[in-house]
C-alpha positions in Angstrom: 0.0 -0.1 -0.1 3.1 2.2 0.9 4.3 1.7 -2.7 1.1 2.4 -4.4 0.5 5.8 -2.3 4.5 6.8 -3.5 3.6 6.0 -7.0 0.0 8.3 -6.7 1.8 11.3 -5.2 4.7 10.9 -7.9 2.1 11.4 -10.4 0.4 14.4 -8.5 3.7 16.0 -8.4 4.2 15.5 -12.2 0.6 16.6 -13.0 1.3 19.8 -10.8 4.5 20.6 -12.6 3.0 20.3 -16.1 0.0 22.5 -15.1 2.5 25.1 -14.0 4.3 24.7 -17.1 1.0 25.8 -19.3 0.7 29.5 -20.4 -2.5 30.9 -19.7 -3.4 33.3 -22.3 -6.5 35.5 -22.4 -7.0 36.0 -26.1 -6.2 34.1 -29.0 -3.8 36.3 -30.4 -1.7 35.6 -26.9 -1.9 31.7 -28.2 -0.6 32.7 -31.5 2.4 34.5 -29.9 3.2 31.5 -28.2 6.7 29.1 -29.2 6.0 26.4 -31.6 4.4 23.6 -29.2 4.4 25.5 -26.0 1.8 24.1 -23.6 -1.3 26.5 -22.8 -4.5 27.1 -21.6 -6.9 29.6 -23.0 -9.0 31.3 -20.4 -10.7 34.2 -22.6 -14.2 33.6 -24.4 -14.4 32.7 -28.0 -17.1 31.6 -30.0 -16.7 28.3 -32.0 -18.0 29.2 -35.7 -17.2 26.3 -38.0 -15.8 22.9 -38.4 -12.9 22.2 -40.4 -13.4 19.0 -41.6 -12.2 16.3 -39.5 -9.5 18.7 -38.4 -11.8 20.2 -35.5 -13.5 22.9 -34.7 -12.4 26.7 -35.1 -13.0 29.5 -32.5 -12.9 33.1 -32.8 -12.6 36.3 -30.3 -11.8 39.6 -30.9 -8.1 39.2 -31.3 -8.4 36.7 -34.0 -9.3 33.1 -34.8 -7.6 29.6 -34.1 -8.2 25.7 -34.9 -9.0 23.5 -32.0 -7.3 20.5 -33.8 -9.0 17.0 -32.6 -10.9 14.5 -34.7 -13.1 14.4 -31.7 -14.1 17.7 -32.7 -15.0 17.6 -35.9 -18.7 17.8 -37.2 -19.0 13.9 -37.4 -18.0 13.3 -34.0 -18.6 16.3 -32.0 -20.3 15.3 -28.9 -20.4 18.2 -26.1 -18.3 21.0 -27.8 -19.8 21.9 -31.1 -19.8 25.1 -33.4 -22.0 27.8 -32.4 -21.1 28.1 -28.7 -19.1 30.4 -26.5 -16.3 28.4 -24.5 -13.3 28.9 -22.3 -10.5 26.9 -20.6 -9.1 25.3 -23.4 -6.2 23.3 -22.4 -3.6 21.8 -25.3 -0.5 22.2 -27.4 -0.2 25.4 -29.5 1.1 24.7 -33.3 1.8 26.5 -35.7 0.3 26.4 -39.2 1.8 23.5 -41.3 0.8 21.6 -44.7 -1.9 19.9 -43.0 -3.3 22.3 -40.4 -4.1 25.9 -39.8 -2.6 27.6 -36.7 -3.9 25.4 -33.9 -4.5 24.5 -30.3 -4.1 20.4 -30.2 -6.6 19.3 -28.0 -6.0 15.8 -26.6 -9.6 13.7 -26.1 -9.2 13.8 -22.3 -8.9 17.3 -22.2 -12.1 17.9 -24.1 -14.2 17.6 -20.8 -12.6 20.2 -19.3 -13.7 22.9 -21.9 -16.3 25.2 -20.4 -19.3 26.1 -22.1 -20.7 29.2 -21.4 -23.5 29.3 -23.8 -25.2 28.2 -27.0 -26.9 28.9 -30.1 -24.7 32.0 -30.9 -22.6 33.0 -33.8 -20.2 35.7 -34.8 -21.2 37.9 -37.6 -18.7 37.4 -40.6 -16.6 40.3 -41.7 -17.3 41.7 -45.4 -14.0 41.9 -46.8 -13.4 42.9 -50.6 -11.1 39.8 -52.2 -8.6 41.7 -53.2 -8.0 43.3 -49.9 -8.1 40.1 -48.4 -5.6 38.2 -50.5 -3.4 41.4 -49.6 -3.1 40.8 -46.0 -4.3 37.1 -46.1 -2.7 35.8 -43.3 -4.3 38.5 -40.6 -7.8 36.4 -41.6 -6.8 33.1 -41.1 -9.6 31.1 -39.5 -11.7 34.6 -39.0 -15.2 34.3 -40.3 -15.6 36.7 -43.5 -17.7 37.1 -46.3 -17.1 37.7 -49.9 -19.4 39.5 -51.7 -20.2 38.8 -55.7 -16.7 36.9 -56.4 -15.8 34.7 -59.4 -15.0 31.2 -59.3 -13.9 28.6 -61.6 -12.7 25.4 -61.7 -9.0 25.1 -62.2 -8.3 23.6 -65.9 -7.7 19.6 -66.1 -8.6 19.3 -62.1 -11.4 19.0 -59.9 -10.0 21.8 -57.6 -12.0 25.3 -57.6 -10.6 28.5 -56.9 -11.9 32.1 -56.5 -10.4 34.7 -58.7 -10.4 38.5 -59.0 -11.5 39.9 -62.5 -9.4 42.9 -62.0 -6.0 41.5 -60.7 -4.1 38.1 -60.5 -5.3 37.6 -57.2 -6.9 33.9 -56.8 -7.8 31.3 -53.8 -8.5 27.7 -53.9 -12.0 27.3 -52.5 -13.4 24.3 -50.8 -17.5 23.1 -50.0 -16.5 20.4 -48.3 -18.6 21.7 -45.3 -21.3 22.2 -48.1 -22.0 18.7 -49.0 -24.3 18.4 -52.2 -23.7 22.1 -52.9 -23.2 22.9 -56.8 -20.4 25.4 -57.2 -21.8 28.3 -58.8 -19.7 30.7 -61.3 -20.3 33.8 -59.2 -21.7 34.1 -55.6 -21.4 35.3 -52.1 -19.5 33.2 -50.1 -18.9 33.1 -46.0 -16.0 30.8 -44.5 -12.7 30.9 -43.4 -9.0 30.5 -44.4 -8.0 27.3 -43.8 -5.2 24.7 -44.7 -4.6 21.2 -46.5 -2.1 19.8 -48.1 -2.2 22.0 -51.1 -1.4 25.1 -48.9 -4.1 28.3 -48.1 -7.7 27.2 -48.9 -10.7 29.2 -48.2 -13.4 26.7 -46.8 -17.2 27.7 -47.4 -18.5 27.3 -43.9 -22.0 25.3 -44.7 -24.6 25.1 -47.3 -26.3 28.1 -45.9 -23.0 30.3 -46.2 -23.5 31.3 -49.6 -25.9 32.8 -52.2 -25.6 32.0 -56.0 -25.8 34.5 -58.7 -24.6 32.6 -61.7 -23.8 29.6 -63.0 -21.6 28.2 -66.3 -23.8 25.5 -67.2 -27.5 24.3 -67.9 -27.0 20.9 -65.6 -25.5 23.0 -62.9 -28.5 25.8 -62.5 -30.8 22.8 -62.9 -29.6 20.9 -60.0 -28.1 23.9 -58.0 -31.3 25.7 -57.9 -33.9 24.0 -56.4 -36.5 27.0 -54.9 -38.4 29.8 -56.7 -37.3 33.1 -55.6 -37.1 36.8 -56.9 -33.4 36.4 -57.6 -32.0 36.2 -61.1 -29.6 34.3 -62.1 -26.7 34.5 -65.3 -25.9 31.2 -67.5 -22.6 32.1 -68.4 -21.7 29.7 -71.3 -22.7 29.7 -74.5 -25.6 27.4 -76.0 -27.4 26.2 -78.8 -30.9 26.7 -79.8 -32.5 23.2 -80.9 -36.2 24.9 -81.0 -38.1 28.0 -81.3 -41.9 28.6 -80.9 -43.4 32.0 -81.3 -46.4 33.5 -79.5 -48.1 36.9 -79.7 -46.2 38.6 -76.6 -43.2 36.1 -76.3 -41.0 33.5 -77.6 -40.1 30.2 -76.4 -36.6 28.9 -77.1 -35.1 25.6 -76.2 -31.4 25.6 -75.6 -28.9 22.9 -74.9 -25.6 22.1 -74.3 -23.3 18.5 -74.4 -20.7 16.7 -73.5 -19.6 13.1 -74.1 -22.4 11.0 -72.0 -25.4 13.3 -72.7 -27.4 16.3 -73.3 -28.6 18.8 -71.1 -31.4 21.3 -72.2 -33.5 24.1 -70.6 -36.8 25.9 -71.6 -36.2 29.9 -71.8 -38.6 32.5 -72.2 -37.6 35.5 -74.2 -39.4 38.8 -75.7 -41.5 38.5 -78.3 -38.8 40.7 -80.7 -35.9 38.4 -79.7 -33.8 37.6 -83.0 -32.9 34.0 -82.2 -33.4 31.3 -84.7 -33.1 27.5 -84.3 -29.4 26.8 -84.9 -27.9 30.2 -83.5 -25.2 29.9 -80.5 -26.3 32.2 -77.7 -25.0 33.9 -74.2 -25.9 36.6 -72.1 -28.9 34.6 -70.4 -30.0 36.2 -67.2 -33.8 36.0 -65.6 -35.6 34.2 -62.9 -35.6 30.8 -62.7 -38.4 28.2 -62.1 -36.9 24.6 -61.2 -38.5 21.3 -62.8 -41.6 20.8 -60.5 -41.7 17.0 -60.0 -44.9 14.8 -58.8 -48.4 15.0 -59.9 -48.2 18.8 -61.3 -44.6 18.3 -63.1 -43.4 20.7 -65.0 -40.4 21.7 -67.0 -37.9 24.1 -65.7 -37.7 27.7 -67.3 -35.8 30.9 -67.3 -37.3 34.1 -68.1 -35.0 36.7 -69.6 -34.6 39.9 -67.5 -36.3 42.7 -69.3 -33.0 44.7 -69.1 -30.5 41.8 -70.4 -30.1 41.5 -74.0 -29.5 37.9 -75.4 -26.6 37.9 -77.7 -25.9 35.5 -81.0 -22.4 34.6 -81.2 -22.6 32.1 -84.0 -25.2 30.3 -86.4 -25.7 27.1 -88.1 -25.2 24.7 -84.9 -26.7 21.3 -85.0 -28.0 20.1 -81.8 -27.3 16.4 -80.9 -30.5 14.4 -80.8 -30.9 11.6 -78.1 -32.9 8.5 -79.1 -35.2 7.3 -76.8 -38.2 4.5 -76.5 -41.4 6.3 -76.0 -42.4 3.8 -73.2 -39.4 5.4 -70.9 -41.4 8.4 -70.8 -44.8 7.1 -70.4 -44.5 4.2 -67.7 -45.0 5.4 -64.4 -47.3 8.4 -64.8 -44.4 9.9 -66.9 -42.5 10.7 -63.8 -39.5 10.3 -65.6 -39.6 12.9 -68.0 -37.4 15.5 -66.2 -34.7 13.3 -67.2 -35.3 14.4 -70.5 -36.8 18.2 -70.1 -36.2 20.4 -73.1 -33.9 18.0 -74.5 -34.2 17.1 -78.4 -34.8 13.6 -78.8 -36.4 11.0 -81.3 -39.0 8.6 -81.3 -39.3 5.7 -83.9 -41.5 3.3 -85.2 -44.8 5.3 -84.3 -47.8 6.4 -86.2 -49.2 10.2 -86.2 -52.9 10.3 -84.8 -55.6 13.1 -85.1 -57.4 13.4 -81.6 -59.7 16.1 -82.8 -60.0 19.9 -82.3 -56.6 20.3 -83.5 -54.6 17.8 -81.2 -52.5 15.4 -82.5 -50.5 12.5 -80.9 -47.6 9.9 -81.9 -48.4 6.4 -81.1 -46.7 3.2 -80.8 -49.4 0.2 -80.3 -46.5 -2.4 -78.9 -43.2 -1.0 -78.6 -41.1 -3.6 -76.9 -44.1 -5.2 -75.8 -44.9 -2.6 -73.3 -48.4 -1.9 -74.9 -49.9 1.3 -76.5 -48.1 4.3 -75.6 -48.9 7.8 -76.7 -47.4 11.3 -76.3 -49.2 14.7 -77.4 -47.1 16.0 -80.9 -46.6 19.5 -82.1 -45.1 21.5 -84.4 -43.7 24.8 -83.9 -45.5 27.5 -85.5 -47.6 25.0 -87.5 -51.2 24.6 -86.4 -52.8 22.3 -88.7 -51.0 18.3 -89.0 -53.8 16.8 -90.7 -51.6 16.0 -94.2 -49.4 13.6 -91.4 -52.4 11.6 -90.1 -51.3 7.9 -90.4 -47.8 8.5 -91.3 -45.8 5.9 -89.6 -42.5 7.4 -89.1 -39.5 8.6 -86.8 -39.6 11.8 -85.4 -37.9 14.2 -83.6 -38.4 17.3 -81.4 -38.1 18.6 -78.2 -39.6 17.5 -75.0 -41.8 19.8 -73.2 -43.5 19.3 -69.7 -46.8 20.7 -69.4 -44.9 24.4 -70.0 -45.2 25.9 -73.5 -48.6 23.5 -73.9 -49.8 23.1 -70.6 -53.0 21.3 -71.5 -51.0 18.3 -72.3 -48.7 16.4 -69.6 -45.9 16.1 -72.2 -45.7 17.2 -75.7 -42.9 16.7 -78.5 -42.5 20.0 -80.1 -41.3 19.1 -83.6 -39.0 22.2 -85.0 -40.6 21.8 -88.6 -42.4 19.2 -90.6 -38.8 18.2 -91.7 -39.0 16.2 -88.4 -41.0 13.6 -89.6 -38.4 11.5 -90.8 -37.9 9.0 -93.6 -37.1 5.3 -92.1 -34.5 4.9 -94.8 -31.9 7.2 -96.0 -29.7 7.0 -98.9 -26.3 8.2 -99.7 -24.1 8.1 -102.6 -20.7 8.1 -100.7 -19.2 7.2 -97.6 -18.4 10.6 -96.8 -22.1 12.1 -97.3 -23.2 9.3 -94.8 -21.0 10.7 -92.1 -21.0 14.1 -92.6 -25.1 13.5 -92.2 -24.7 12.7 -88.3 -26.4 10.1 -86.4 -29.8 9.2 -87.4 -33.0 10.2 -85.1 -33.4 7.0 -84.1 -32.6 3.2 -84.3 -34.9 2.4 -86.7 -33.7 5.0 -89.2 -31.3 3.2 -91.6 -28.5 4.9 -93.8 -28.1 3.0 -97.1 -25.0 3.5 -99.5 -26.7 3.2 -102.9 -22.8 3.0 -104.5 -20.5 0.2 -104.1 -18.1 0.2 -101.5 -14.4 -2.1 -101.0 -14.0 -4.3 -98.4 -10.7 -3.8 -97.6 -10.1 -5.7 -94.1 -12.0 -8.1 -92.2 -12.0 -9.2 -88.4 -13.8 -10.4 -85.3 -13.7 -9.6 -81.4 -14.8 -10.9 -78.2 -14.3 -14.5 -78.4 -14.6 -15.1 -74.5 -16.7 -17.1 -72.2 -18.6 -13.7 -71.1 -19.4 -12.2 -74.3 -20.3 -13.2 -77.7 -18.4 -13.0 -81.1 -18.6 -9.6 -82.7 -17.9 -9.7 -86.5 -16.9 -6.5 -88.6 -15.8 -5.4 -91.7 -14.1 -2.1 -93.3 -15.2 -1.0 -96.3 -14.1 2.5 -98.5 -14.6 4.1 -101.3 -13.1 7.2 -103.1 -14.0 9.6 -100.4 -13.7 7.8 -96.7 -14.0 4.4 -94.7 -16.2 3.1 -92.3 -16.6 -0.1 -90.0 -19.5 -2.3 -90.7 -20.5 -3.9 -87.3 -22.1 -7.2 -88.4 -23.2 -8.6 -85.4 -22.7 -12.4 -84.2 -22.9 -13.8 -87.4 -20.1 -13.2 -90.2 -21.0 -12.7 -93.7 -19.2 -15.6 -95.0 -20.2 -14.5 -99.1 -18.2 -11.4 -98.7 -14.2 -11.2 -98.4 -11.6 -8.8 -98.5 -11.5 -7.2 -102.2 -14.9 -7.6 -103.0 -16.9 -4.6 -104.3 -20.3 -4.9 -102.4 -23.6 -3.2 -103.0 -26.6 -3.0 -100.6 -25.0 -2.1 -97.7 -27.4 -0.5 -95.1 -27.4 -0.1 -91.4 -27.6 2.2 -88.3 -25.2 4.5 -88.2 -23.2 6.0 -84.9 -19.8 7.9 -84.4 -20.1 6.4 -80.6 -20.3 10.2 -80.0 -17.2 11.0 -80.4 -15.3 8.1 -78.5 -14.4 6.2 -81.0 -14.8 5.9 -85.1 -17.8 5.5 -87.5 -19.8 2.5 -87.3 -22.7 1.4 -89.4 -24.8 -1.6 -87.6 -25.1 -4.0 -90.5 -27.7 -6.4 -88.1 -28.0 -10.1 -89.3 -31.4 -9.3 -90.9 -29.6 -6.9 -93.6 -27.0 -9.3 -94.3 -29.0 -10.5 -97.4 -29.3 -7.3 -99.0 -25.6 -7.1 -99.3 -24.3 -8.3 -102.5 -20.9 -9.0 -104.3 -20.7 -7.0 -107.5 -17.0 -8.2 -108.3 -14.0 -9.8 -106.5 -10.2 -9.7 -106.4 -10.1 -5.6 -106.5 -6.8 -4.2 -105.9 -6.7 -2.6 -102.6 -4.7 0.9 -103.6 -3.0 2.3 -100.3 -3.0 6.3 -99.9 0.8 7.1 -98.9 0.3 9.1 -96.0 2.5 10.5 -93.0 2.1 10.0 -89.4 1.6 13.7 -89.0 -1.2 13.6 -91.6 -2.8 10.8 -90.1 -3.1 13.0 -86.6 -4.0 16.1 -88.4 -7.2 14.6 -90.1 -8.6 11.5 -88.9 -11.8 12.0 -90.5 -9.9 12.3 -93.5 -8.1 8.8 -93.2 -9.8 6.8 -90.6 -11.0 3.2 -91.8 -9.0 3.7 -95.1 -6.0 1.8 -96.4 -2.7 3.7 -96.2 0.9 3.2 -96.7 3.3 4.7 -94.2 7.0 4.5 -94.9 10.3 4.6 -92.9 8.4 3.4 -89.6 10.5 2.8 -86.4 9.3 0.5 -83.8 10.2 1.1 -80.3 10.2 -1.0 -77.2 11.0 1.1 -73.7 11.5 -1.1 -70.9 10.4 0.2 -67.7 10.9 -0.9 -64.1 7.7 -0.9 -61.7 7.9 -0.2 -57.9 7.8 -4.0 -57.2 10.9 -4.9 -59.1 8.9 -6.0 -62.0 9.4 -4.6 -65.8 6.8 -3.5 -68.5 7.3 -2.6 -72.1 6.3 0.4 -73.4 5.9 -0.2 -77.3 5.1 2.4 -80.1 5.9 3.7 -83.7 7.7 6.7 -84.7 8.0 8.4 -88.1 10.8 11.4 -87.4 9.6 13.0 -84.6 5.7 11.8 -84.6 4.9 8.9 -82.3 1.8 6.6 -82.9 1.3 3.6 -80.0 0.4 0.5 -81.2 -1.8 -2.4 -79.5 -0.3 -5.4 -77.9 -2.1 -8.6 -76.7 -2.4 -9.5 -72.8 0.9 -10.8 -72.8 2.6 -7.2 -73.7 3.2 -9.3 -77.6 2.5 -7.2 -80.7 0.3 -8.9 -82.9 2.8 -8.7 -86.1 6.5 -8.9 -86.5 7.9 -5.3 -86.6 11.4 -4.2 -87.4 13.5 -1.2 -86.9 13.0 0.2 -90.5 9.5 -0.6 -92.1 6.9 0.4 -94.5 3.6 -0.6 -93.4 0.3 -1.0 -95.3 -2.8 -1.4 -93.5 -6.3 0.2 -92.3 -6.1 3.4 -90.0 -7.9 2.0 -87.0 -9.4 4.4 -84.4 -9.8 2.1 -81.5 -12.1 -0.7 -82.9 -9.7 -3.3 -84.2 -7.4 -2.4 -81.4 -6.9 0.0 -78.2 -5.6 3.0 -80.3 -5.6 5.3 -83.0 -3.1 3.6 -84.9 -2.3 1.7 -88.5 -3.3 -2.0 -88.5 -1.3 -3.9 -90.9 -3.7 -5.6 -93.6 -1.2 -8.9 -93.1 2.2 -9.9 -91.9 3.0 -9.8 -95.8 2.3 -5.9 -95.7 5.4 -5.2 -93.3 8.3 -4.9 -95.3 11.6 -4.5 -93.6 13.6 -2.0 -95.1 16.8 -3.5 -93.6 16.4 -6.9 -94.3 14.2 -7.7 -96.9 10.4 -8.4 -96.7 8.6 -9.2 -93.6 7.0 -12.6 -95.2 10.3 -14.1 -94.7 10.0 -13.9 -90.8 6.1 -15.1 -91.0 5.8 -18.1 -88.6 3.5 -20.6 -88.7 -0.2 -20.2 -87.4 -2.7 -21.9 -85.1 -2.8 -24.7 -87.9 -1.1 -27.0 -90.0 -0.1 -27.0 -93.8 1.4 -29.6 -95.8 3.2 -30.1 -97.9 5.5 -27.0 -97.2 7.5 -26.7 -99.4 4.8 -27.3 -101.9 4.7 -27.8 -105.7 1.5 -25.9 -105.8 -1.6 -27.9 -103.8 -1.6 -27.5 -99.9 -3.6 -28.9 -97.8 -4.8 -28.0 -93.6 -5.9 -30.0 -90.8 -8.8 -27.3 -90.9 -11.5 -25.4 -93.0 -10.5 -21.9 -93.6 -12.5 -19.4 -95.0 -11.7 -16.2 -96.6 -8.0 -17.7 -97.9 -5.9 -14.6 -99.1 -2.5 -15.0 -100.6 0.1 -12.4 -101.0 3.5 -12.2 -102.8 6.8 -10.5 -101.3 5.6 -7.4 -102.2 2.0 -7.1 -100.6 0.4 -7.6 -103.9 -2.9 -10.2 -103.2 -2.1 -13.0 -105.7 -4.8 -15.4 -104.6 -8.4 -15.6 -103.0 -11.5 -17.9 -102.1 -13.9 -17.1 -99.4 -15.5 -20.9 -99.4 -14.6 -23.0 -96.2 -11.9 -25.7 -97.9 -9.4 -27.9 -96.6 -7.0 -27.1 -99.3 -6.0 -24.7 -102.0 -4.4 -25.1 -105.5 -1.7 -22.6 -105.8 0.0 -24.0 -108.8 -0.5 -21.3 -111.0 1.7 -18.8 -108.7 5.1 -19.0 -109.5 8.0 -20.3 -107.4 8.7 -18.4 -104.5 7.7 -17.5 -100.8 4.6 -16.2 -100.1 1.7 -15.2 -97.3 -1.2 -17.3 -96.8 -4.2 -15.3 -94.6 -7.5 -16.9 -93.7 -9.9 -17.3 -90.6 -10.2 -19.9 -88.8 -13.0 -20.4 -86.0 -13.1 -16.6 -86.3 -9.6 -15.9 -86.0 -7.4 -14.2 -88.4 -4.1 -16.6 -88.9 -0.8 -16.3 -91.1 1.6 -18.9 -92.4 4.3 -18.8 -94.7 4.1 -21.0 -97.9 7.1 -22.2 -100.1 6.1 -22.6 -103.8 8.8 -24.6 -105.6 9.3 -25.5 -109.1 
């Protein structure tokens, strides 16, 4: 017992010594004057103002502000001490500002209980400071509650970080909305918060979701998500938008605007004065007015911006083409049309329906049983056209903007066509590949594009032979204007071979929203329309450089080219775990072009230090990069040691005899057999599945035989002797 008593006494002595070592400070300014790591106790009265993420809570008195650094004082973990309290008797260790924290008192968990709470439900009125003045004296304001009025906010290019910036100076400061989760960052606003710090340096942290007032947004999506209540405030939209539809009334105009990203469209209904000089295809800016958010529920209604009478819309360009989204009608009419908000004011299309006269000048678009969904109906109007009787009974795709009980409030939802030209034909014919591509994506998946002139098949391939996906077949075709990929679906067109000139090509066009190349989806039902006009046509490549290919992708994608003097580069890199990986790419002069390798990091062809390559310009359909994909191994010429044909190895099948006097046999049935000589010229072709070929008409020499086996391209060297 004596021993225990002695230990307790010793601990008490140590504790008393520690208490004596603490410096009492009656103001935050006195605390900040201490040496780093000094023990202190704040005895003045301060108000807790904001949470600093998980770092703790900020307190402020008349002399300054400081962070009470403890994760147990964060908003997520706060129990007794919270923001909005008057407190005293704060015990901890003073720490100067670092890359992780603003200037702070580090508070141990055990010392939180000693903090005395004098009053709750209090606040500090933020000091209104001009942003330029704030930045000129920034250290003075650390942690202090301040308010900026009408400051500009932008996203730093190439990042997800936002910053406040000045229009009249170089002043800028990173701004964080972590204390305001779910807030859509505006383009201009009043902001209330405090200066904190994180790994990137000084940062202005907005106090809460209630700590800012927005005046402007950049995008349609931002204002639609960011403004959720009706008010008398006017908002600006700063971006430039394409006009997709215009409906004129006696006293006003309804204008539908649209912006696009890589994944979807965003659109908005705008009300302008009757004399506003705005037309479909104009690019406009200067939008500013009262905003009504989308009204959901039983009385749903389109979002609308009504332009201020004192502000003018400016037309900055004309001739813009708004992208059309294709949608099944049932996506709008199921569940009492409650998901119409997803397509509010957007230019969309429907396919496979018929125009119906409902009487009294009302019309609708009806789909009787699309995808087994039963009868679906949507109200139909044409901008500035009342009489649609000439189109009643017409079965066709249509396209227009979707209005939800706003422009025509008598209808729950209305598809407003821009003109009678939006009653579309089911099949559109083109004389060239270039003309087809320039027409853009069709209005709907039922609209087909047809090439009325022959095109040349230059390459065939398949993808997706795995347990988790179906094999898909493709053919690349071209004419004298451009090239395009034909997506053939899960069945190959065995009657069509490389070198064939084919007709009757029809399908649904897509450019994959710019994510990859131009594709014409020729489904299995359309295969029978394709006919072979003639076979064995020479594929004459365009001689180009890498520089030309990158400068004009639309000109060369999916066309056969030859590039000369290409270098093969393989650079070995070290991983952090000690393993290695190889970076493989072509160069021609100073221009680099990546090429695709297999799962083991091996090229699909044998490449050389110095070579000419004849191949199709692939934009991420065959391989993973925009690159030149060789037509065969024989189309890669080794400029330093003969032609590539001499290095072709036996493919995934047996061939015998080899060398041969002319007739060779296979151990499997091959299709689309093509033979090339050492100059890369095609000297033999057959499409019928066979186990032999007769090459006796060819002269003695070395050849490359390419064919298809179970959907895979195979290559083998054949030697013919006399």
